[in-house]
N, C-alpha and C positions, 0 to 999 in steps of 0.2 A: 444710681438718684440719677437723673438727668441733668444734662450739661444745660447753661444758658442758648447755646446754639439750639439744641435739641428741644429743647423748652421753645421759642422762637420757631421753629420747622414745625412746630407739632400746631401751634396756634395758627400760623401762617394755614396748613393745610386746612382747617378745624374752617376758617373762614372762607376759604377758597368754595369747600365743600358748602356751607353755609347760603354762597352767592349762585352756584351753580344747582340748589335744588330752587331758588329762586326764580331762577332762570328757567328750570324745567318747567315751575308751577305758571309763572307767564306764559311760556309761550303754549302748554298746553290747552290753556283755558279757551284763548281767543280761538283756538283751532278746532274744538271741541265745537264752539258757537258759530263758526264759518264754514261749515263744511258746504258743499255743494254737487250735486248730483248730474251724471254722467252717463247717459244708455245704462238708466238704474242702481251704478254702482255710486257710493259716496267717496270722492276724492278728496281730500285737505287740502285747505290752501296753506300758501307760504306766508309765514309771521317773520317778521326782520327782528333781531335781535335789536334792541334800542340801542343808539350812543352811549349812555349813561350807564347801562349793566355791561356793556362790549368792554368802555373803559376801565372800568373796576377791575372784571377779571382779568385783564392783560396788565395791568397797573401791581396787583398782587400777587400775581403767579411771576412775573420778573420781579419784584421787590425783596432785599432781604430785610427791610425796616417794616414792622408791624404796630400796628397803632397801640398807643398810652394806656387803652383802656385793655383789661381782660374781656375773655368769651363771655362771661357770665354777665359781666357788667354792660358790655353794649346786648346782651339779649334784654335788658330789662328795656331801655329805650324801644328795639329792635322788635318787641312784643309792641308796644303803643303805635308805633308806626303802621305795624301791619293791620291794626284796626282801622287808624283814622288816614292813614297815605290814600290818594294823593292829598299834601296839604300845603300849609306855609310854616315852613319849619327854621327858625334862627337859632344858628351857634355862633355862641362868643369864643373864637379860636380857630385858627386855620390849620390842620396838621395831618398828618399822616391817615387820618380817618376820615377824610373828608369826601374822596370818591366814595367809599363808603355810606355815609348820610344819603350824599345827592344820591347814591342805586337804592337804597331803601324807601326812600322818597319819590320813586321812580312816578314822573307826570304831577310832581309838584312842586313847591319854589323853597327851594334850599337858597340858603342866605348864609356869610358867615365872616364874622365881626373880626378883626385880625390887627395888632397892637404893635406891630413887626413891618414897615414897608417895603423894605425890603426882602419879606418873602412872601410876602403877597405877587410881587414881580417873577419870583422866582416860580413859584407856584403855577401864574396865568401865563408864563413859557411853555410850560408841561402841560397845562391841562386849558385852555384859552375858556372853556364852558362855563369853568366855576366863577361864580360870581361872588366876591370878595369886595370887605372895603375897610378904608384904614381908618382906627378909630384912635385918639388921645385919650390917656385917661393922667388925672390931674392929682389922683390922690397917691399915697405911701401906705405900704404896709404897717408902718413905725405909727401910723396915725389910725390903728383900725378901732381902738377904744374906745378915745375921742368920738369916731365917727358911728360908732356902735351908739353910743349915749346920745346922739347928735340925732341919731333914729326915730328916739322915744318921742321927740317933741313934735307939737301937733301939726307943723306943717309937714313933715315928714309921713305924718299919720294921716293926712288927707288923703283918702282914696280919690274927690272929683276936681283935683289940680290938675293943671294943664300940663302935661308929660314934657311939651317941647319947650316951656320956659318952666320951670320946677323951682320951685321957691328952698326946697329942702336942699342943703348942699351937699347930702351924701348922692343925689339923683344925678346921673351923666348928660353930660349937655354935649352938643354939638356930633349928636349922630348923624349920621347919612340919613337922607328922607325916607329912604325906603322901611327903615326902623320903624317912622311913624305913620307910612301909608299902608301899611299891612296890618292885616289882624292874625297873628303868630297863634299857630295850635297849639306847636312845640317850642321849645326853647331851653338849647341845651347850654350849661355854663362848666365852660373848660379851659378857659381862660378870662383876662390877662395873667401875666405871670404872677404867681402867687407865696416863693418858696424863699424869698432875698429882700434882707431889711428895706433896702431901698425898691424892689418891685412897687406896682400898684396893686398887687391884691386886686382881688375880686369881690370887697364889698358893693363896690357902685353897680358893677353887671347885676350881683343878687338881688341888691334892693331894687332897683330900675328893672328887672323882669317881673319881679312879684307886682310893682307898681300899674307894669302894660296887661297884665293877667288881669287882673282886678278891673281894669279900667276897659276889656273888653266888652262888646254890647249886650252878647249874651253867653252862655255855654260856659264852659271851663277850659284852661290853659295847662297842659302838660308839661311842669318845668323839672330840668335835672340838673342837680349838682354835681360836678366830680370833685375828688379828690376832699373826700368831707372827713375824712382822717387829719385834717389839719385843721388846727383850732378855729381860723378864720371862716373859713368854707361853712365848718361846723355851726359856730358858734351864728353868722349870719343869715344862714340858710332856718335856720329855726327859727331866729328873731323873726325874718321880713316874709319868708313863704310859709312859715305857719307849722308847729310841729301837727297842729292840727288838721293840715291838709295833707300831711306825709303819707304817701303810700306805700313804702317801698326803699327797703335799702341792700344792696347787693356789692359788698365789698367799698371800695372807695365812691361807688355812687350813690347819690340820694333821689328818689320820684316824691313831685310833688305834684298834687292836681289843687287849681287854684279854680273856686269860681268866678265870676261877672260879677262885679258890685255896684255896678250901674244902678240895678233898683234901690238901693241905698239901707236897704235893712239888715245887711250885710257889718259885724266888725272886722274891726282890720285883723286879728287872729279868731278865729272860733274858740 
């Protein structure tokens, strides 16, 4: 049986291998496209490794801390990023996997929303290029049942409401301006804290992500919810992101694809 240390080491090697493969593909493709001729000989041009990839490789090579998601769970989002990146990627939670998401969305806009202001300062000292914002949550995990019931009210199912000034008490308020100014292609919900009774829970984050996805001008938004083995994440994701929009579940992560509702012909859930 593998020890905990061996498992961490194996996962670390797999992640490093994944990034090295990504790096090779990233470099080879431009080189193939940018060859030039000198005296009838084809000479490949040099392509510098982007900082987002270099920093990620160095970080995970020198760190003993691995992301909380498993390799299979990470792969669910990675497959979508492979198809959609560079894109606008919003992540609830600033963690040990943040550099990985930035690298996988190389050339795109990746933003993190974090509940712990001191943790933001710590990460920004180590990695100044990480774009993260502090968010204050006004809910508690103990309120989940009442909020779930409240979410069935007409004002909470009103897709055309103003997301900046929501009438639904379940919606998050006071988010940074970038949240409202960008049309998000992917949203990852891996925060806030949701395992202590006094913790804010992810009720508002899940509901708000679903509303933002529905209000995009056209197309669809991929939303990922982690820790769906817990009752709150399970119930709220099925209710407000809708089981009919669920595409995949791997381990503790669940993937939804929510289409734009701006045409007015779609109901809240299919």
